[in-house]
C-alpha positions, 0 to 999 in steps of 0.5 A, a space after each residue: 738085119 736084112 729082114 728089117 731093111 727089107 721091111 723098112 723098104 717095103 713100107 717106104 715103097 708103099 707110102 702114098 705120094 702127094 697128089 698133084 692137082 690136074 693141070 689147068 687148061 693150057 698150063 702144062 707141067 713146068 709153067 707158071 700160069 695166070 688166068 682171067 678166071 678159073 676154071 677154064 681161062 682164058 689163059 693170060 700168061 704162061 711162062 717157064 722163066 722170069 717175066 715182067 710186064 703188065 697183065 690186067 684182069 688177072 684172077 687166078 695164079 697157078 705154079 705148075 713147075 717141076 720139083 727142082 730144089 732151089 728153083 721151083 717156087 715162084 714170087 709173083 707180084 701184082 697190083 691189087 684191084 681193091 687198094 692199088 697197092 703192090 703185093 708179092 706172094 710166093 707159090 710152091 710148085 703143084 702139088 705142094 706142100 703149101 700154096 701153089 695156086 691163088 685167087 686174086 684180082 689185079 694186074 700181074 707185074 712180075 714173076 720170079 722163079 726162086 728157091 724155097 718160100 
């Protein structure tokens, strides 16, 4: 029984972890960031909490939040440049699983941290 437990523990210990994408410029771990374009910026918004306002010309979103069940996903709402309609998307935290970044064109109007998408 002890040998089986030790073997199982060594399998768990050597299993590969999810690989995080490198932080975009200026977006340290723990933040949700909005860029004019990616890669390279310029950085238009960096927030570790809920936010509302108007960020025009947004094209790249990135959730670099810490893993924290119940509060590590982000609902982001923007006005689409192509239609003028509001759109909300939930982004997981980097490295996922799921989407943690998005290319879009529009005006970001709301960021809300939340639980699972």
